[in-house]
C-alpha positions as CSV (number, residue, x, y, z in Angstrom):
1,M,2.5,-40.7,1.1
2,L,5.5,-39.0,0.2
3,P,9.1,-38.7,1.4
4,L,9.6,-34.8,2.2
5,H,12.6,-34.6,0.0
6,Q,10.3,-35.4,-3.0
7,H,7.8,-32.6,-2.2
8,L,10.6,-30.4,-1.9
9,A,12.3,-31.2,-5.1
10,D,9.2,-31.3,-7.2
11,T,8.3,-27.8,-5.6
12,A,11.5,-26.4,-6.5
13,G,11.5,-27.7,-10.1
14,V,7.8,-26.6,-10.8
15,A,9.4,-23.0,-9.4
16,G,12.1,-22.9,-11.7
17,L,9.5,-23.9,-14.7
18,L,7.2,-21.1,-13.4
19,V,10.0,-18.6,-13.9
20,D,11.3,-19.9,-17.0
21,H,8.4,-20.1,-18.7
22,W,4.7,-18.6,-17.2
23,V,5.4,-15.5,-14.8
24,S,5.2,-12.3,-16.4
25,P,8.5,-10.6,-17.7
26,Q,6.9,-7.6,-15.7
27,V,7.5,-9.4,-12.6
28,V,10.5,-10.8,-13.0
29,R,12.1,-7.4,-13.5
30,R,10.7,-6.2,-11.0
31,L,12.4,-8.9,-8.7
32,A,15.2,-8.4,-10.6
33,A,15.6,-5.0,-10.0
34,D,16.2,-6.4,-5.8
35,L,18.0,-9.6,-6.8
36,G,20.5,-9.1,-9.5
37,S,19.3,-10.2,-12.6
38,V,17.2,-12.9,-14.2
39,E,18.9,-16.0,-13.4
40,D,19.3,-14.5,-9.5
41,V,15.5,-14.4,-9.7
42,R,15.4,-18.0,-10.7
43,T,18.0,-19.0,-8.0
44,V,16.2,-17.2,-5.2
45,V,12.6,-19.0,-5.7
46,T,13.8,-22.3,-6.5
47,W,15.5,-22.4,-3.5
48,L,12.8,-20.9,-1.7
49,A,10.4,-23.3,-3.2
50,A,13.0,-26.2,-2.1
51,V,13.0,-25.1,1.8
52,H,9.4,-23.9,2.3
53,D,8.1,-27.1,4.1
54,V,11.2,-27.8,5.8
55,G,9.2,-27.0,8.6
56,K,7.6,-30.3,8.8
57,L,10.4,-32.0,10.1
58,S,9.5,-31.3,13.6
59,P,7.6,-33.3,16.4
60,A,4.3,-30.7,16.3
61,F,4.1,-31.9,12.7
62,V,4.8,-35.6,12.4
63,V,2.8,-36.5,15.5
64,Q,-0.4,-36.1,13.5
65,A,0.4,-39.1,11.8
66,D,0.9,-42.3,14.2
67,R,2.3,-44.9,11.4
68,L,4.4,-42.3,9.5
69,A,5.6,-41.2,13.2
70,D,6.7,-44.8,13.9
71,A,8.4,-44.8,11.1
72,M,10.6,-42.3,11.3
73,R,11.1,-43.0,15.1
74,R,13.4,-46.1,14.1
75,H,15.5,-43.6,12.2
76,G,16.4,-41.7,15.1
77,L,14.0,-38.6,14.8
78,A,11.3,-39.7,17.9
79,A,8.5,-37.8,18.8
80,R,6.2,-38.5,21.9
81,P,2.3,-39.6,21.1
82,E,1.1,-37.8,23.8
83,L,2.4,-34.2,22.0
84,A,-0.3,-35.1,19.4
85,H,-3.0,-33.4,22.3
86,A,-0.5,-30.7,24.1
87,P,-2.8,-27.6,24.0
88,E,0.6,-25.6,22.2
89,R,0.9,-27.7,19.3
90,S,-2.0,-26.4,16.8
91,K,0.4,-22.7,17.3
92,V,3.8,-24.5,16.3
93,R,2.6,-24.7,13.2
94,H,5.3,-26.0,10.3
95,E,5.6,-22.7,8.3
96,V,6.6,-20.4,11.4
97,V,9.2,-23.5,12.5
98,G,10.0,-23.4,8.7
99,Q,10.9,-19.3,8.8
100,L,12.8,-19.9,12.2
101,A,14.8,-22.2,10.2
102,V,15.4,-21.0,7.3
103,Q,16.5,-17.7,9.3
104,E,18.9,-19.1,12.0
105,F,20.7,-21.0,8.6
106,L,21.3,-17.9,6.6
107,A,22.7,-16.0,9.4
108,N,24.6,-18.4,11.1
109,E,25.8,-20.5,8.0
110,L,26.3,-18.1,5.4
111,G,26.7,-15.0,6.8
112,F,23.4,-13.3,6.1
113,E,22.8,-10.8,7.9
114,F,20.2,-12.0,10.5
115,D,17.4,-9.3,11.0
116,A,17.7,-7.8,7.2
117,T,18.2,-10.6,4.4
118,A,18.0,-13.5,6.1
119,M,14.8,-12.8,8.1
120,Q,13.5,-10.5,4.5
121,L,13.8,-14.4,3.0
122,A,12.8,-16.4,5.6
123,C,9.4,-14.4,5.4
124,V,8.2,-16.3,2.5
125,V,8.6,-19.7,4.3
126,G,6.9,-18.0,7.0
127,A,4.0,-16.8,4.8
128,H,3.7,-19.8,2.1
129,H,0.1,-20.8,3.5
130,G,-0.7,-17.3,3.2
131,V,-0.4,-15.4,5.9
132,P,2.8,-14.4,7.5
133,P,3.1,-15.0,11.0
134,E,3.4,-12.1,13.3
135,S,6.5,-11.4,15.6
136,G,4.5,-12.6,18.6
137,L,3.9,-16.1,17.3
138,Q,7.5,-16.5,15.9
139,Y,8.9,-15.4,19.6
140,F,6.2,-18.1,21.1
141,V,7.1,-20.9,19.1
142,S,10.5,-20.6,19.4
143,G,10.3,-21.3,22.9
144,Q,8.6,-24.5,22.1
145,R,11.9,-26.7,22.2
146,V,9.7,-29.9,22.6
147,L,7.3,-29.3,20.0
148,V,9.4,-27.8,17.2
149,G,12.3,-30.4,17.7
150,A,15.8,-30.1,19.0
151,G,19.1,-32.5,18.4
152,P,17.9,-35.1,15.7
153,W,15.0,-33.0,14.5
154,A,17.7,-29.6,14.4
155,E,20.2,-31.2,12.7
156,A,17.5,-32.9,9.8
157,R,16.6,-29.3,9.2
158,A,19.7,-28.4,8.4
159,A,20.7,-31.1,6.7
160,A,17.6,-30.8,4.2
161,L,18.9,-26.5,4.2
162,R,22.1,-28.2,2.4
163,W,20.3,-30.4,0.2
164,A,18.3,-27.1,-0.8
165,T,21.5,-24.9,-1.1
166,D,23.8,-27.5,-3.2
167,L,20.5,-27.8,-5.3
168,V,20.8,-24.2,-6.9
169,G,25.0,-24.9,-6.9
170,G,25.7,-24.3,-3.6
171,P,26.8,-21.8,-0.4
172,E,29.5,-20.0,-2.5
173,I,26.1,-19.1,-5.2
174,L,23.5,-18.4,-2.6
175,K,26.3,-16.0,-0.3
176,T,25.9,-14.3,-3.6
177,Y,22.3,-12.7,-1.7
178,A,23.8,-11.9,1.9
179,S,23.5,-8.2,1.1
180,V,20.9,-7.6,-0.9
181,R,17.4,-6.1,0.2
182,V,14.3,-7.8,-0.6
183,S,11.7,-5.3,-0.5
184,R,8.2,-5.6,0.4
185,P,6.6,-5.9,-2.7
186,S,9.7,-8.4,-4.0
187,Q,8.6,-10.5,-0.8
188,A,5.0,-10.6,-1.8
189,L,5.5,-11.8,-5.0
190,L,8.4,-14.3,-3.9
191,T,6.0,-15.9,-1.3
192,A,2.8,-15.7,-4.6
193,I,5.5,-17.7,-6.6
194,V,6.1,-20.6,-3.8
195,I,2.4,-20.8,-3.2
196,M,1.8,-21.2,-6.7
197,A,4.9,-24.2,-7.1
198,D,3.6,-25.4,-4.1
199,W,-0.3,-26.2,-5.0
200,I,0.6,-27.6,-8.4
201,A,3.7,-29.7,-6.8
202,S,0.9,-30.8,-4.1
203,N,-1.6,-32.4,-6.7
204,T,-1.4,-35.8,-6.2
205,E,-3.0,-36.1,-10.1
206,L,-0.2,-34.5,-11.5
207,F,2.6,-35.8,-9.0
208,P,1.5,-39.3,-7.6
209,L,2.2,-40.5,-3.9
210,R,4.1,-43.8,-3.4
211,P,2.8,-46.6,-2.0
212,L,2.3,-46.6,2.5
213,H,4.0,-49.3,2.8
214,T,7.0,-47.7,1.4
215,A,7.2,-45.8,4.6
216,F,8.4,-48.7,6.3
217,E,11.1,-49.8,3.6
218,P,15.1,-48.3,4.4
219,P,15.2,-44.6,3.1
220,V,16.3,-43.8,-0.1
221,E,18.7,-40.8,-1.5
222,P,17.1,-38.5,-3.7
223,D,17.1,-39.5,-7.1
224,P,17.5,-36.4,-9.3
225,A,16.4,-38.8,-12.6
226,L,13.3,-39.6,-11.0
227,T,12.5,-36.4,-10.2
228,A,13.3,-34.6,-13.3
229,T,10.7,-37.7,-14.8
230,R,8.1,-36.2,-12.0
231,I,8.4,-32.9,-13.0
232,A,8.5,-32.8,-16.5
233,N,5.6,-35.3,-16.9
234,A,3.4,-32.8,-14.7
235,W,4.4,-29.6,-16.6
236,R,3.1,-31.6,-19.6
237,G,0.0,-32.2,-18.0
238,L,-0.5,-29.1,-16.0
239,D,0.0,-27.3,-19.7
240,L,-0.5,-23.7,-18.4
241,P,-1.1,-21.3,-21.3
242,A,1.5,-19.9,-23.7
243,P,2.6,-16.7,-22.8
244,W,1.0,-13.5,-24.5
245,R,4.3,-11.7,-26.1
246,P,2.4,-7.7,-27.0
247,R,3.6,-6.2,-29.8
248,A,4.9,-2.6,-30.4
249,F,3.6,-0.8,-32.9
250,D,4.3,2.8,-34.5
251,D,0.6,4.0,-36.4
252,A,-2.0,4.5,-33.8
253,A,-5.0,5.1,-36.2
254,A,-3.9,2.0,-38.0
255,A,-3.8,-0.4,-34.9
256,F,-7.4,1.1,-34.7
257,A,-8.4,0.3,-37.6
258,E,-6.7,-3.5,-37.2
259,R,-8.0,-3.8,-33.8
260,F,-11.9,-2.8,-33.9
261,G,-12.5,-3.7,-37.8
262,R,-13.4,0.3,-38.5
263,A,-11.5,3.1,-40.7
264,S,-8.7,4.4,-39.6
265,E,-9.9,8.0,-40.0
266,D,-13.3,7.1,-37.6
267,A,-10.6,6.9,-34.4
268,R,-11.8,9.7,-32.4
269,P,-8.7,12.5,-31.1
270,V,-9.1,11.1,-27.5
271,Q,-8.5,7.9,-28.3
272,L,-5.7,8.8,-30.3
273,A,-4.1,11.1,-27.6
274,A,-4.7,7.8,-25.1
275,V,-2.2,5.6,-27.3
276,E,0.2,8.2,-28.0
277,A,0.7,9.3,-24.6
278,A,0.9,5.6,-23.9
279,M,3.6,5.3,-26.2
280,V,5.8,8.0,-25.7
281,Q,5.6,7.8,-21.9
282,E,8.9,7.8,-20.4
283,K,8.2,4.4,-18.3
284,P,4.9,2.8,-18.4
285,G,2.8,3.6,-15.2
286,L,-0.4,5.6,-14.9
287,L,-2.7,7.2,-17.6
288,I,-6.0,9.3,-16.8
289,V,-8.5,9.3,-19.8
290,E,-11.0,11.7,-19.3
291,A,-13.9,12.3,-21.8
292,P,-17.2,12.5,-22.1
293,M,-19.8,9.3,-22.3
294,G,-19.6,7.9,-25.7
295,E,-16.0,8.9,-27.2
296,G,-14.8,5.7,-27.1
297,K,-12.5,5.1,-24.4
298,T,-12.6,1.9,-23.8
299,E,-11.1,1.4,-26.6
300,A,-8.8,3.9,-26.1
301,A,-7.7,1.8,-23.1
302,L,-7.6,-1.2,-24.4
303,L,-5.3,0.0,-27.6
304,A,-3.2,1.9,-24.9
305,A,-3.2,-1.3,-23.0
306,E,-1.6,-3.0,-25.4
307,A,1.4,-0.1,-26.0
308,L,1.8,-0.2,-21.9
309,A,2.5,-4.2,-22.4
310,A,4.7,-3.9,-25.1
311,R,7.0,-2.0,-23.6
312,S,6.8,-3.0,-20.3
313,G,6.4,-6.7,-20.3
314,A,2.8,-7.4,-19.1
315,D,2.1,-10.2,-20.6
316,G,-2.3,-9.6,-19.9
317,C,-4.9,-7.2,-18.8
318,F,-7.0,-6.6,-15.7
319,V,-10.0,-4.5,-16.8
320,A,-12.4,-3.6,-12.8
321,L,-15.8,-2.7,-13.5
322,P,-18.5,-1.1,-11.1
323,T,-21.3,-3.6,-11.4
324,R,-21.4,-7.0,-12.7
325,A,-23.9,-6.3,-15.4
326,T,-21.2,-3.7,-16.4
327,T,-18.2,-6.6,-16.7
328,D,-20.4,-9.0,-18.3
329,A,-21.3,-6.6,-20.7
330,M,-17.2,-5.7,-21.1
331,F,-16.3,-9.3,-21.4
332,G,-17.7,-10.2,-25.0
333,R,-16.2,-6.4,-25.5
334,V,-12.6,-7.8,-24.4
335,L,-12.8,-11.0,-25.9
336,S,-13.3,-9.6,-29.4
337,W,-10.3,-7.6,-28.8
338,L,-8.0,-9.9,-27.8
339,R,-9.1,-12.4,-30.9
340,A,-7.8,-9.5,-32.9
341,L,-4.5,-9.0,-31.4
342,P,-1.7,-10.0,-33.6
343,G,0.3,-12.9,-32.2
344,M,-2.0,-14.4,-29.6
345,P,-1.7,-17.5,-28.4
346,L,-4.6,-19.4,-28.9
347,D,-4.7,-20.9,-25.1
348,V,-4.4,-17.6,-24.0
349,S,-6.5,-17.9,-20.7
350,V,-9.6,-15.5,-20.0
351,V,-11.1,-15.3,-16.7
352,L,-14.5,-13.4,-15.9
353,A,-14.5,-12.7,-12.3
354,H,-17.5,-12.0,-10.2
355,G,-20.1,-14.6,-8.4
356,T,-22.5,-15.4,-11.8
357,A,-19.7,-15.2,-14.1
358,T,-21.3,-19.3,-15.3
359,L,-24.4,-17.2,-15.9
360,N,-22.9,-15.1,-18.9
361,D,-23.5,-17.0,-22.3
362,N,-19.8,-16.0,-23.5
363,Y,-18.1,-17.2,-21.0
364,R,-20.1,-20.5,-20.7
365,G,-19.1,-21.2,-24.2
366,L,-15.6,-21.2,-22.8
367,L,-16.3,-23.4,-20.0
368,R,-17.3,-26.0,-22.1
369,A,-15.7,-29.4,-23.3
370,A,-15.7,-28.5,-26.7
371,H,-14.0,-24.6,-25.9
372,V,-11.3,-25.9,-23.4
373,R,-9.3,-26.0,-26.2
374,G,-10.5,-23.1,-28.0
375,V,-12.4,-25.0,-30.3
376,G,-15.4,-22.7,-31.9
377,E,-18.9,-23.7,-32.5
378,D,-18.3,-23.3,-36.1
379,G,-15.3,-26.4,-35.8
380,D,-12.7,-23.2,-36.1
381,R,-10.1,-22.5,-33.1
382,E,-10.6,-19.8,-30.9
383,N,-8.4,-17.5,-29.1
384,G,-8.8,-17.7,-25.6
385,I,-9.8,-20.7,-22.5
386,A,-10.9,-21.3,-19.6
387,H,-8.4,-22.9,-18.1
388,H,-9.0,-25.6,-15.7
389,W,-6.2,-24.8,-13.2
390,L,-6.8,-21.1,-13.3
391,R,-9.9,-20.6,-11.8
392,G,-11.8,-19.6,-8.6
393,R,-11.5,-17.2,-6.0
394,K,-8.3,-17.4,-5.8
395,K,-6.5,-18.7,-8.6
396,G,-8.7,-16.6,-11.4
397,P,-6.7,-13.7,-11.4
398,L,-3.8,-15.4,-12.0
399,A,-5.2,-15.6,-15.7
400,Q,-3.9,-13.6,-17.9
401,F,-6.9,-11.6,-19.2
402,V,-9.1,-10.9,-16.1
403,I,-12.7,-8.9,-16.3
404,G,-14.2,-8.7,-13.1
405,T,-15.8,-6.3,-10.7
406,I,-13.7,-3.4,-9.2
407,D,-13.9,-5.7,-5.8
408,Q,-11.6,-8.5,-7.1
409,A,-9.2,-5.7,-7.5
410,L,-9.9,-3.8,-4.1
411,F,-9.0,-7.0,-2.5
412,G,-5.2,-7.0,-3.1
413,A,-5.8,-3.7,-0.6
414,L,-7.3,-6.2,2.5
415,K,-5.0,-8.2,4.7
416,S,-6.4,-11.4,3.9
417,R,-4.8,-14.9,3.5
418,H,-3.3,-15.7,0.3
419,V,-3.5,-11.9,-0.5
420,M,-0.2,-12.3,-2.3
421,L,-1.3,-14.6,-5.3
422,R,-4.1,-11.4,-6.0
423,H,-1.0,-9.0,-6.0
424,L,1.0,-11.0,-8.5
425,G,-2.2,-11.5,-10.4
426,L,-1.7,-7.6,-11.0
427,A,1.7,-6.7,-11.0
428,G,1.8,-8.8,-13.8
429,K,-0.6,-7.1,-16.1
430,V,-2.4,-3.6,-17.3
431,V,-4.8,-2.8,-15.0
432,M,-7.3,-0.7,-16.6
433,I,-10.3,0.7,-14.1
434,D,-13.1,1.8,-15.7
435,E,-15.4,4.9,-14.0
436,A,-12.5,5.9,-11.9
437,H,-15.3,8.7,-10.0
438,A,-18.0,5.7,-9.3
439,Y,-17.0,4.7,-6.0
440,D,-16.9,5.8,-2.6
441,V,-14.8,6.9,0.3
442,F,-15.0,3.9,1.7
443,M,-13.9,2.0,-1.8
444,S,-12.1,4.6,-3.0
445,R,-9.6,4.5,0.4
446,Y,-8.9,1.2,-1.0
447,L,-8.7,1.9,-4.7
448,D,-5.9,4.5,-3.3
449,R,-3.7,1.7,-1.5
450,I,-3.9,-0.5,-4.4
451,L,-2.6,1.8,-6.8
452,H,-0.1,2.3,-4.3
453,W,0.9,-1.1,-4.6
454,L,0.8,-1.4,-8.4
455,G,2.7,1.7,-8.2
456,A,5.2,0.2,-5.9
457,Y,4.8,-2.4,-8.5
458,G,5.8,-0.7,-11.8
459,T,2.3,-1.9,-12.8
460,P,0.9,0.3,-15.5
461,V,-2.8,1.5,-14.9
462,V,-5.3,2.9,-17.0
463,L,-8.0,4.6,-15.0
464,L,-11.0,5.9,-17.2
465,S,-14.0,8.3,-16.1
466,A,-16.1,11.1,-17.5
467,T,-16.7,13.1,-14.7
468,L,-13.5,13.3,-12.3
469,P,-13.2,15.8,-9.8
470,A,-10.2,17.8,-9.8
471,V,-9.0,16.8,-5.8
472,R,-9.8,13.2,-6.4
473,R,-7.8,13.6,-10.0
474,A,-4.8,14.3,-8.1
475,E,-5.4,11.7,-5.1
476,L,-5.1,9.3,-7.7
477,M,-2.0,9.9,-9.2
478,Q,-0.5,10.7,-5.5
479,A,-1.1,7.6,-4.5
480,Y,0.5,5.6,-7.7
481,E,2.9,7.4,-7.4
482,S,3.6,7.4,-4.3
483,G,4.6,3.7,-4.6
484,R,7.0,4.3,-6.9
485,G,8.8,6.7,-4.7
486,V,8.7,9.6,-7.0
487,S,6.0,12.5,-6.9
488,G,7.0,14.7,-10.3
489,T,3.5,15.1,-12.0
490,V,2.2,18.2,-11.1
491,V,-1.9,18.0,-11.9
492,D,-3.6,21.3,-12.6
493,D,-7.2,22.1,-11.2
494,D,-8.7,23.2,-14.9
495,P,-6.4,20.9,-17.4
496,G,-8.8,21.0,-19.8
497,Y,-11.4,18.6,-21.1
498,P,-11.3,16.1,-22.5
499,V,-7.9,15.6,-21.7
500,V,-5.2,12.7,-21.1
501,L,-3.0,12.8,-18.7
502,A,-0.1,10.2,-18.1
503,S,2.5,10.1,-14.8
504,G,5.5,11.9,-15.4
505,A,4.0,14.3,-18.3
506,P,2.1,16.9,-18.6
507,P,-1.1,16.8,-19.8
508,R,-2.5,16.2,-23.2
509,P,-6.1,18.1,-23.6
510,V,-7.9,16.8,-26.9
511,A,-10.4,18.2,-28.9
512,A,-14.3,15.9,-28.8
513,S,-14.8,14.7,-31.6
514,G,-17.5,16.1,-34.0
515,T,-19.8,18.7,-32.7
516,P,-20.9,18.7,-29.0
517,K,-23.7,17.7,-27.8
518,T,-26.6,20.3,-26.5
519,V,-29.0,18.0,-24.5
520,T,-32.4,20.1,-23.6
521,V,-33.6,19.2,-19.9
522,E,-37.1,19.8,-19.1
523,R,-38.9,20.0,-15.5
524,I,-42.4,17.2,-15.6
525,S,-44.4,16.7,-12.9
526,D,-43.9,14.1,-10.8
527,D,-46.4,12.2,-10.9
528,L,-47.6,9.0,-13.3
529,D,-50.3,11.0,-15.7
530,T,-47.8,13.1,-16.5
531,L,-45.4,10.5,-17.1
532,V,-47.5,8.6,-19.5
533,D,-49.1,11.8,-21.2
534,S,-45.2,12.8,-21.9
535,L,-43.8,9.4,-23.4
536,R,-47.7,9.1,-25.7
537,D,-46.4,12.3,-27.2
538,A,-42.9,12.0,-27.5
539,L,-43.3,8.3,-28.7
540,A,-46.3,9.1,-31.4
541,D,-43.9,8.2,-34.3
542,G,-41.8,5.9,-32.4
543,G,-38.6,5.6,-30.6
544,C,-37.3,3.9,-27.2
545,A,-37.3,5.9,-24.1
546,V,-35.6,5.2,-21.0
547,V,-37.5,6.4,-17.8
548,I,-34.6,6.1,-14.6
549,R,-35.9,6.1,-11.0
550,N,-33.6,6.1,-7.9
551,T,-35.5,3.4,-5.9
552,V,-36.8,0.0,-7.0
553,G,-39.8,0.5,-5.4
554,R,-40.5,3.6,-7.9
555,V,-39.4,1.7,-10.9
556,Q,-41.9,-1.3,-10.0
557,E,-44.8,1.2,-9.5
558,A,-44.0,3.4,-12.7
559,A,-43.5,0.0,-14.9
560,D,-46.7,-1.2,-13.9
561,R,-48.7,1.8,-14.5
562,L,-47.0,2.3,-18.1
563,A,-47.5,-1.2,-18.6
564,A,-51.1,-0.9,-18.5
565,E,-50.9,1.8,-20.8
566,F,-48.9,0.9,-23.7
567,G,-49.3,-2.7,-23.1
568,E,-46.6,-5.3,-21.5
569,D,-44.7,-6.1,-24.5
570,R,-44.0,-2.6,-25.0
571,V,-42.2,-2.3,-21.0
572,T,-39.3,-3.6,-20.1
573,I,-38.2,-3.3,-16.2
574,T,-34.9,-3.7,-14.8
575,H,-33.0,-3.1,-11.3
576,S,-31.0,-4.7,-8.9
577,R,-33.5,-7.0,-7.1
578,F,-33.7,-9.5,-9.9
579,L,-32.0,-12.9,-9.4
580,A,-28.7,-13.1,-10.9
581,C,-29.5,-15.5,-14.2
582,D,-32.9,-13.2,-14.9
583,R,-30.8,-10.6,-14.7
584,T,-28.3,-11.6,-16.6
585,A,-31.0,-12.7,-20.0
586,L,-32.4,-9.1,-18.8
587,D,-28.7,-7.3,-19.6
588,T,-28.4,-9.3,-22.6
589,S,-32.0,-8.5,-23.7
590,L,-31.2,-4.8,-23.3
591,L,-28.1,-4.9,-25.3
592,R,-29.1,-7.0,-28.3
593,R,-32.4,-4.1,-29.1
594,F,-30.8,-1.2,-27.7
595,G,-27.0,-1.7,-28.4
596,P,-24.5,-0.4,-30.9
597,P,-26.6,-0.7,-34.6
598,G,-25.6,-4.0,-36.3
599,E,-26.3,-6.8,-38.0
600,K,-27.2,-8.8,-34.4
601,T,-29.2,-5.2,-33.1
602,E,-33.0,-6.0,-32.9
603,R,-34.0,-2.4,-32.2
604,P,-37.8,-2.0,-31.7
605,F,-39.7,0.4,-33.5
606,R,-41.1,1.4,-30.0
607,H,-40.1,1.1,-26.2
608,I,-40.1,2.2,-23.0
609,V,-37.4,0.9,-20.2
610,V,-37.9,1.7,-16.8
611,A,-34.7,0.8,-14.6
612,S,-32.9,2.1,-11.6
613,Q,-29.4,3.3,-11.3
614,V,-28.4,-0.3,-13.2
615,V,-28.4,1.6,-16.5
616,E,-26.0,4.3,-15.7
617,Q,-22.7,3.4,-16.0
618,S,-20.4,1.7,-18.8
619,L,-24.0,-0.7,-20.3
620,D,-23.6,0.5,-24.4
621,V,-27.6,1.3,-25.1
622,D,-28.8,3.9,-26.8
623,F,-31.9,6.2,-26.1
624,D,-34.2,8.5,-27.6
625,L,-35.8,9.8,-25.1
626,M,-34.9,10.2,-21.4
627,I,-36.8,10.5,-18.4
628,T,-35.0,10.6,-15.1
629,D,-35.2,11.4,-11.4
630,L,-33.1,14.1,-10.0
631,A,-29.7,12.6,-9.2
632,P,-26.3,14.6,-8.3
633,T,-25.0,16.6,-11.4
634,D,-22.4,13.6,-12.3
635,L,-24.7,11.2,-12.6
636,V,-27.1,12.8,-14.5
637,L,-24.3,13.3,-17.0
638,Q,-23.9,9.7,-16.8
639,R,-27.4,8.9,-17.3
640,M,-27.1,11.7,-20.5
641,G,-24.4,9.1,-21.8
642,R,-27.4,6.5,-22.7
643,L,-29.2,9.3,-24.9
644,H,-28.0,9.2,-28.8
645,R,-24.8,7.4,-27.7
646,H,-24.6,6.1,-31.8
647,Q,-25.5,7.3,-34.9
648,R,-29.1,6.0,-36.1
649,E,-31.5,6.8,-37.8
650,R,-34.5,8.2,-35.3
651,P,-37.8,9.6,-35.1
652,A,-38.2,13.0,-36.5
653,R,-39.5,14.4,-32.9
654,L,-36.8,13.0,-31.1
655,R,-33.7,13.8,-33.6
656,Q,-32.5,16.9,-30.8
657,H,-31.2,15.0,-27.5
658,G,-33.7,16.0,-25.1
659,A,-33.9,14.6,-21.3
660,C,-37.3,15.2,-19.4
661,S,-36.5,15.6,-15.2
662,W,-38.4,16.0,-12.1
663,G,-36.6,19.5,-10.4
664,W,-35.3,21.8,-13.2
665,R,-36.0,22.9,-17.0
666,T,-32.8,24.5,-18.6
667,G,-32.0,24.9,-22.3
668,P,-30.3,26.8,-24.7
669,R,-33.7,29.0,-25.4
670,S,-35.6,30.7,-22.8
671,P,-37.2,28.4,-20.5
672,R,-40.0,31.2,-20.2
673,G,-42.3,32.8,-23.0
674,P,-43.1,31.3,-26.3
675,C,-40.6,29.8,-28.0
676,P,-38.4,31.5,-30.6
677,E,-39.2,29.7,-33.0
678,A,-42.5,29.0,-33.1
679,G,-44.5,28.8,-36.8
680,R,-41.0,28.0,-38.3
681,C,-39.6,25.5,-36.2
682,T,-38.0,21.6,-37.5
683,A,-37.1,18.6,-36.1
684,S,-33.7,19.6,-35.9
685,T,-33.9,23.4,-34.8
686,P,-33.2,24.0,-31.0
687,C,-35.5,24.9,-28.7
688,C,-36.3,24.4,-25.2
689,V,-39.2,21.7,-25.8
690,P,-37.9,19.4,-28.6
691,R,-40.9,17.7,-28.5
692,R,-43.4,20.1,-29.7
693,C,-41.6,20.6,-32.6
């Protein structure tokens, strides 16, 4: 057992330490905008944590444990045993009783306005189990006098509230907040911090219980020295990761070279424009980067996120992608980036957030005992740990660096239990959303909603896309700025391309890097014989091709025929119906063979990948030739992003960018009549049928 006052004191102490050492400065500043100062934030959070369970001083709660109820009865807090079977008891929950008690205390004893600040603070107590009680339930509970407890019970709740008030300096300190207005975003963040403190203080490994027989001994006064010792020992045992304090930089090109191990002159115009926009944005807000595939938008976003974090006080980054495969591929890139950041603590917390995260080799390495403190396989210390407490569906988003599927962010727009914890995880970071064009109408509605909340929190957001329609671009900007309560950014229908748009600033059109790619599209017949002939001709001198088909059935059909023609060792099949473990292995294999040039790349001389849409977005693979089913134009462009993606030596007949598609044929030369370059064309000559050169 544990006396209620001890649990309340433990929770209050943990809440204060969270504000001092763990909560993002970006979140503290947002709360201070309503409450006054950082010290005011600590005072209010500590008080709310100290009263969060005051509703347990009610007959409806204590009758659940007969022996402990008997002990309380001897000291004047009597609860009839038959109340345990009352049909109404399940609705008279202690968080609702606590909310009503706190609201009345603030209004009646401290002079708070009942339906304003008193209600705004009391709702944090009512929501500390993850769901704010509706007004109908509050009205019902207020009428259950026997279950709520009057007389000695009401006096005991008032005594507990006065004790908590003295804990933060007395009534005069608390009265200074009587006229503040606590906005809904602040209410959500306060609730999340109280929930986190409550969960930590309820961990019996960190805060040991007392022997049951002590419940029948004479009660003792709260002991501040004992509480301080319990809190210090628990905080040391919890060992939350050290905060990341990003450093500002002045030279975007030099920072690019340092973070990604390339020469500063290799930074592309769109990358420099995105980082510079983040560095000069009047107030860190929304940044939209639109550029072709292969322009380095990911590196631009990561570097921009660092610049935004240094200015806003964010202590982490949340990277959201459309699929598990793209998330796994991104995880290693983000891990490499954060390990290159100056001043990054060794024990910074990292989470891979999707349903099959433990199948990812990089993340599984962080979960092993040898890596829990950041120790690498070679014995060196590495940045990044999978902290034991910051894991799981609800606590995982609280880690400093979260790489997950887009649903991990969209959950913040759903009415779900403990959604405020997800808000706390998002509000303290820079949020980066890749492939912003890739979400359907249903998901886009929730994306707009979460952008509204992020705008209300002042959370910097970086959106990436290669093919973002003008209407959708304006909707995203409006959704974010509506949360901030402003609407000053005018988004032109044609701001240029590539372009970087920042809320509160004019568009920044930039030049594409190098010479634009010319991709020749040739129509071929939709039959397997033609597919085989086309690939046999194109790959005669070697090369790597990808065949993208729109259904899994068509993928399997084509793969079977190609394996029979070219050999099973030269054909790889991938689609969304593989088991999660097999999909992970396939994605890893694809990146190893067709990823960026490097020492670890094992590119085959001749190979064919037959895939569904799983390869078309965010997967950093590179092919010499592509044959694709008909698809909407934006998806065809995405697929072309896997074509000649990196600089490397290619077979002579595949050195020009070629894509074959069932349905149309276009190119820089006339698709009809003899080739204008017939008899004198070379592998580099642009023509309508490049594989015939």
